[in-house]
C-alpha positions in Angstrom: 14.4 6.5 -20.1 13.6 2.8 -20.5 16.9 1.3 -21.7 18.7 -1.8 -20.7 17.4 -1.6 -17.2 13.8 -2.0 -18.3 14.9 -4.9 -20.6 16.6 -6.6 -17.6 13.5 -6.1 -15.5 11.3 -7.7 -18.2 13.5 -10.8 -18.3 13.4 -11.0 -14.5 9.6 -10.7 -14.4 8.1 -13.2 -12.0 5.4 -14.7 -14.2 3.9 -16.9 -11.4 3.5 -13.7 -9.3 1.8 -11.9 -12.3 -0.6 -14.9 -12.8 -1.3 -14.9 -9.0 -2.1 -11.2 -9.2 -4.5 -11.6 -12.1 -6.1 -14.6 -10.4 -6.6 -12.7 -7.1 -8.1 -9.8 -9.0 -10.6 -12.0 -10.8 -11.5 -14.0 -7.6 -11.8 -10.8 -5.6 -14.0 -9.2 -8.3 -16.3 -12.3 -8.4 -16.4 -12.5 -4.6 -17.5 -8.9 -4.3 -20.0 -9.3 -7.1 -21.6 -12.3 -5.5 -21.6 -10.6 -2.0 -23.3 -7.4 -3.2 -25.7 -8.9 -5.8 -29.2 -8.0 -4.9 -28.2 -5.0 -2.8 -29.5 -1.6 -3.7 -25.9 -0.2 -3.3 -24.5 -2.7 -5.7 -23.7 -0.3 -8.5 -21.9 2.1 -6.2 -19.9 -0.7 -4.6 -19.0 -2.3 -7.9 -18.0 1.1 -9.4 -15.7 1.8 -6.5 -14.2 -1.7 -6.9 -13.7 -1.3 -10.7 -11.9 2.0 -10.0 -9.8 0.5 -7.3 -8.6 -2.5 -9.4 -6.5 -0.5 -11.9 -5.2 1.7 -9.1 -4.0 -1.3 -7.2 -2.4 -2.8 -10.3 -0.7 0.6 -10.9 0.6 0.5 -7.3 2.0 -3.0 -7.9 3.8 -1.9 -11.1 5.1 1.2 -9.3 6.4 -1.0 -6.4 8.0 -3.4 -8.9 9.8 -0.6 -10.8 10.7 1.5 -7.7 14.1 1.1 -6.2 13.3 -0.3 -2.8 16.8 0.3 -1.5 16.0 4.0 -1.1 14.1 3.0 2.1 17.4 1.9 3.7 18.7 5.4 3.3 15.6 7.4 4.1 13.6 5.4 6.6 13.8 8.3 9.2 12.1 10.6 6.7 9.5 8.0 6.0 8.9 7.7 9.7 8.5 11.4 10.0 6.0 11.3 7.2 4.0 8.6 8.9 3.9 10.7 12.1 2.8 13.7 10.1 0.0 11.7 8.4 -1.3 10.4 11.8 -1.3 13.9 13.4 -2.9 15.4 10.3 -5.8 12.9 10.4 -6.4 13.9 14.0 -6.5 17.6 13.1 -8.1 17.5 9.6 -9.7 14.1 9.3 -13.4 13.6 8.8 -15.7 11.4 10.8 -16.8 8.4 8.7 -18.0 5.0 9.8 -17.9 6.1 13.5 -14.3 7.3 13.8 -12.3 10.4 13.0 -9.6 8.5 11.0 -10.5 9.3 7.4 -9.4 11.7 4.7 -11.7 12.6 1.9 -10.0 13.2 -1.4 -12.4 13.9 -4.2 -15.1 11.2 -4.2 -12.9 8.8 -2.2 -12.2 8.5 1.5 -9.3 6.6 2.9 -7.6 5.8 6.2 -4.0 7.0 6.4 -3.5 4.3 9.1 -3.6 1.7 6.3 -0.7 3.4 4.5 1.1 3.9 7.8 0.8 0.2 8.7 2.6 -0.8 5.5 5.2 2.0 5.9 6.0 0.9 9.5 6.8 -2.6 8.3 9.2 -1.1 5.8 10.6 1.3 8.4 11.2 -1.5 10.9 12.8 -3.7 8.3 15.2 -0.8 7.2 16.0 0.0 10.8 16.8 -3.6 11.7 18.8 -4.1 8.5 20.9 -1.1 9.3 21.9 -2.7 12.7 22.5 -6.4 11.8 24.9 -7.0 14.7 22.8 -5.2 17.3 19.5 -7.1 16.6 20.3 -9.6 19.3 20.7 -6.8 21.9 17.4 -5.9 23.5 18.5 -2.2 23.6 18.2 -2.1 19.8 14.4 -2.1 20.1 13.7 1.1 22.0 
């Protein structure tokens, strides 16, 4: 499964980016720790952050390994999934923090709009990349 392709990725690993990721994780952890120190919810907030850190690193690794060129071929399906998520949160979302824009999965709640924001950037990039000559034309952006 991990043959020459994984060896090639290891050689092409961007070490300054990895060091920046580690530095941002440490700075973020220390910032949150200093912001919540003394609060009665400190243990809950720190537990959530400690769980979120490895998940975000795993998402980074997945994004690094994942073939991003698949978006160019399937951006319409990704757009349909974004629309589905936004409609689903209207129908099945829970009210949290004053708005009906959250899903609760296990002990976590998340806003699908945050995923959709990133997906729409990728969708727009794939859409415009598929029409390089028509970008100058105003009709390209319906």
